[in-house]
N, C-alpha and C positions, 0 to 999 in steps of 0.2 A: 225517598221522596217525602216532602212535607206538604200537607194540605192545610190551607188557611180556613178557618172556621168562623163564619159570620153570615149575616143575612141583611146587610145594609146596602141598599141600591145607590148608584148603579153597581152591580157586582158581576164578577165573572168567576167561573171555576178555575182555580189555579193549583198547580203542583209544582214544587221546586225539588230538585235533586242536587245533593252536595257530595263533593268528594269526601270520603271518610277520614282522610288524613289532613288535608289542607282546609277543608270546609269551603272550598271554592265552589261556586254555583256551576254546575255541570248541565243541568236540565231545567228548562222552563216549559211548562204546559199551560195553556189558556184555553178553556173549552169554547169560548166565544170571542176570539180576537177581533173579529169585525162585527160582532153582534152584541147581544145584551142578555142579562139574567140567566146565564148558564151555570147555575149553582150545582156543585157537587153534593149529592145527598148522602151524607155520612153521619149526621147528627153528632159531629165531634169525634167519632171513632176512627180508628185506623182504617186504610183501605184493605180490601181483600187482595191477596197475592197468591198466585198459584206456584206450583213447583218449578216453574220456568222463570219465576220473578216477573210475571206479567201482572200488571195492576188492573184490577176490575172495579169499575166505577159506574154509578148511576148518576146522570146529570139531567136537571130538569128546569122548567119554568122559563125558557127563553127561546132564542131564535135558532133556526135549523138552516144550514147552508147559506150561501150568499143570494140575496134577492129571493128568499124562500124556496130555493132550489134544493130539496131534500137529498138529492144525490151528490151534492157538493160536500167534500170532506172537511170543509172549514165550518165553524160554528156549530158544534155538535151537542147543543142542548137537546132536551127530550130524547136521550140516547142511552143505551148501555155501552160502555167503552171497555176495550182491552188495550192497555197501553203496554208496549213492548219497549224495554230499555235498550240502548245500544249495547253491543257486545262487551265493551271495555269498562262498563260501569259496575 
């Protein structure tokens, strides 16, 4: 997974995963697809990954949920995230 590093608005926290052989884009993650300013707080460093290849990220400065519903799984700014990759990646 590749994380884009910058802080120019409007921005979203984005991660991209590529096939290691073909470099075809396999995974796209956007922390705030229907929101705003969900930056991934990594300071340009690589994400943390556990032994199961789950990515651990801190996201901040933006919207949470749709229409400020914090229980909605969309628009996960102001969150600590654990992203699990599909089995075949």
